[in-house]
C-alpha positions in Angstrom: 23.4 -9.0 21.0 24.6 -12.5 22.2 28.7 -12.7 22.7 30.5 -15.6 20.5 30.7 -19.0 23.2 27.7 -17.8 25.0 24.1 -19.4 25.1 20.9 -17.6 23.5 17.8 -17.3 25.2 15.6 -20.0 24.9 13.0 -18.8 22.3 10.2 -20.9 20.7 9.4 -20.3 16.3 7.2 -22.2 14.7 7.4 -24.5 11.9 5.4 -23.4 9.4 5.1 -26.6 6.8 4.9 -29.1 10.3 2.5 -26.8 12.0 4.4 -27.3 14.8 6.3 -25.0 16.8 10.2 -25.9 18.5 12.4 -24.2 21.3 15.9 -24.1 21.2 16.0 -25.5 25.3 15.3 -28.7 22.8 19.0 -28.7 21.3 20.3 -27.8 24.6 23.5 -30.1 25.5 22.3 -32.4 22.9 23.3 -30.1 19.5 24.4 -26.6 18.5 22.3 -24.3 16.6 22.7 -22.0 14.2 19.2 -19.9 13.1 19.2 -18.3 9.9 16.6 -15.2 9.9 14.5 -14.7 7.0 12.3 -11.5 7.7 11.9 -11.2 3.1 11.2 -14.5 1.9 11.1 -12.9 -1.7 14.3 -11.1 -2.1 17.6 -12.1 -3.6 19.6 -12.3 -0.4 17.2 -15.5 0.1 17.1 -17.0 -2.7 21.4 -17.3 -2.4 21.3 -17.8 1.6 19.3 -20.8 1.4 21.5 -22.6 -0.9 24.8 -21.2 1.3 23.1 -23.4 4.0 22.6 -25.7 2.3 25.9 -26.3 0.8 27.5 -26.2 3.8 25.2 -29.4 5.3 27.8 -31.3 6.1 30.2 -29.3 7.5 27.7 -28.0 10.2 27.0 -31.8 10.5 30.2 -32.3 11.3 30.4 -29.4 14.1 27.5 -31.4 15.3 25.5 -28.4 14.3 21.9 -28.0 13.3 20.8 -25.1 10.3 17.8 -23.8 11.1 15.8 -21.1 9.2 
């Protein structure tokens, strides 16, 4: 568990649609990052989470935060 206000460890994640990868280190010192983990893409929970993140897009932007999922 990461404490509030602490940095997450660097991880490298795939961008499936783009066929590329990115790491949290790319954002360090530039933007805050919120990660959404989707273990089960086909569940009803996911169908509510993604639109919820999209609805908060401007609030994330105002907080200098990139929301990634």
